[in-house]
C-alpha positions in Angstrom: 0.0 0.0 0.0 2.8 2.4 0.9 4.4 1.9 -2.6 1.1 2.7 -4.2 0.9 6.0 -2.3 4.4 6.9 -3.3 3.7 6.1 -6.9 0.5 8.2 -6.8 2.7 11.1 -5.5 5.2 10.6 -8.3 2.4 10.5 -10.9 1.2 13.8 -9.7 4.7 15.2 -9.9 5.1 13.8 -13.5 1.8 15.5 -14.6 3.0 18.8 -13.2 6.3 18.4 -15.1 4.4 17.7 -18.3 2.4 20.9 -17.8 5.6 22.9 -17.1 7.5 21.5 -20.0 4.8 21.1 -22.7 6.4 23.6 -24.9 9.8 21.9 -24.6 8.7 18.7 -26.3 10.9 17.9 -29.3 12.2 14.9 -31.1 15.8 14.8 -30.0 15.5 11.1 -29.1 15.0 10.1 -32.8 18.7 10.2 -33.8 19.8 8.3 -30.6 17.2 5.5 -31.3 18.1 5.2 -34.9 21.8 5.0 -34.1 21.3 2.4 -31.3 22.6 -1.1 -31.9 19.3 -2.4 -30.7 17.3 -0.6 -33.4 19.8 -1.2 -36.2 20.0 -5.0 -35.6 16.3 -5.6 -35.0 14.0 -7.1 -37.6 10.8 -6.6 -35.5 10.5 -3.5 -33.4 8.0 -3.1 -30.6 6.8 0.6 -30.7 3.7 2.5 -29.6 1.6 5.3 -31.1 2.7 8.3 -29.0 0.4 10.9 -27.5 1.3 14.6 -27.4 3.1 14.4 -24.0 5.4 11.5 -25.1 8.4 11.4 -27.4 7.1 11.2 -31.0 7.4 7.6 -32.4 6.1 8.5 -35.9 9.7 9.2 -37.3 10.9 5.9 -35.7 8.1 3.9 -37.4 8.8 5.7 -40.8 12.5 4.8 -40.4 11.8 1.2 -39.5 9.6 0.8 -42.6 12.1 2.4 -44.9 14.7 -0.1 -43.6 12.4 -3.0 -44.2 11.7 -3.7 -40.6 8.4 -4.9 -39.1 6.6 -2.9 -36.4 4.6 -4.4 -33.6 2.3 -2.1 -31.6 -0.1 -2.6 -28.7 -3.8 -2.8 -29.6 -6.6 -3.1 -27.1 -8.7 -6.2 -27.1 -12.2 -5.6 -25.5 -12.7 -9.4 -25.3 -9.5 -9.8 -23.2 -9.9 -6.4 -21.6 -6.2 -6.0 -22.1 -3.6 -5.0 -24.7 -1.9 -7.4 -27.1 0.7 -7.1 -29.8 -0.3 -6.6 -33.5 1.7 -5.9 -36.6 1.3 -2.4 -38.0 1.7 -1.4 -41.6 1.7 2.2 -42.8 -1.2 1.6 -45.2 -3.5 0.6 -42.3 -6.3 2.8 -41.2 -5.9 4.2 -37.7 -8.6 4.8 -35.1 -8.8 6.3 -31.7 -9.2 3.4 -29.2 -9.3 3.0 -25.4 -7.8 5.9 -23.4 -7.7 8.0 -26.6 -4.7 6.0 -27.9 -4.4 5.6 -31.6 -4.1 2.1 -33.0 -4.6 0.3 -36.3 -8.3 -0.4 -37.0 -7.6 -3.9 -38.1 -4.2 -5.4 -37.6 -3.1 -9.1 -37.5 -1.8 -10.3 -34.2 1.9 -10.9 -34.0 3.8 -13.4 -31.9 5.4 -11.2 -29.2 8.3 -13.7 -28.9 9.7 -12.4 -32.3 10.0 -8.8 -31.2 13.7 -8.0 -31.2 13.6 -4.7 -29.3 10.8 -2.9 -27.5 10.5 0.8 -27.0 8.0 2.1 -24.5 6.7 5.4 -22.9 6.4 6.3 -19.3 5.6 9.2 -17.0 8.9 9.0 -15.3 12.0 6.8 -15.4 14.8 6.5 -12.9 18.5 6.2 -13.6 18.4 2.4 -13.1 15.6 1.9 -15.7 12.6 1.7 -13.4 9.5 3.1 -15.2 6.5 4.8 -13.7 3.5 4.4 -16.0 -0.1 5.7 -15.6 -0.9 3.0 -13.1 -2.9 0.4 -15.0 -0.1 -2.1 -15.4 -0.8 -2.4 -19.1 2.8 -2.3 -20.2 3.9 -4.7 -17.4 1.4 -7.3 -18.8 2.4 -6.6 -22.4 6.1 -6.9 -21.6 5.9 -10.3 -20.0 4.7 -11.6 -23.3 8.0 -10.8 -25.1 11.2 -12.8 -24.8 13.2 -12.2 -21.6 16.2 -11.5 -23.7 14.5 -8.7 -25.7 15.9 -5.3 -24.8 13.3 -3.0 -23.3 14.1 0.7 -23.9 12.3 3.6 -22.4 11.8 6.7 -24.5 11.7 9.9 -22.4 12.4 13.6 -22.3 15.3 14.7 -20.1 13.0 16.1 -17.5 11.3 12.7 -17.1 14.5 11.2 -15.5 14.7 11.1 -11.7 17.2 9.6 -9.3 15.1 6.8 -8.0 11.5 5.5 -8.2 9.7 2.9 -6.1 9.8 -0.5 -7.7 7.3 -3.3 -7.1 7.9 -7.0 -7.8 5.8 -7.0 -11.0 7.5 -3.9 -12.4 9.7 -4.6 -15.5 12.9 -2.6 -15.6 14.1 -1.0 -18.8 17.5 -2.1 -20.2 18.1 1.6 -20.8 16.3 4.8 -21.3 16.9 7.1 -24.3 16.2 10.8 -23.7 
């Protein structure tokens, strides 16, 4: 219970930081991602459709497609009441889904075990890779589906990095954070 209270306080702090830095949002992370060994060597990349307060993933998707890579994205399944992985193609129609998140309207499921690297958003990250999300555990449940050897990389703005965040046993730690 104590950890949940601390995380709630951190989420409030993150939302305040977002309000303070909304005009600072840029795409400085793109070059770092594209130059990373994890991105360059991957055939299948786990990405997400970013919202306005997250590092923009559209240039990463465009680069992946231009390099002949496949892109897996989370899509919400009302039947499962959870997110699952699907393969996204640039020709697919997009729709606003649960929580206002964009996703492909109809996309084939993809085996999460073939994802070579996974990039994910967060409200805050600490210097050891602990991620604070919005509190639903959606990414924690998505990430346990991929191979334990798959690098998990957080995408953040510099102001989203803090010294230390509380970590619970179910929290999955990022291999690194690019900001």
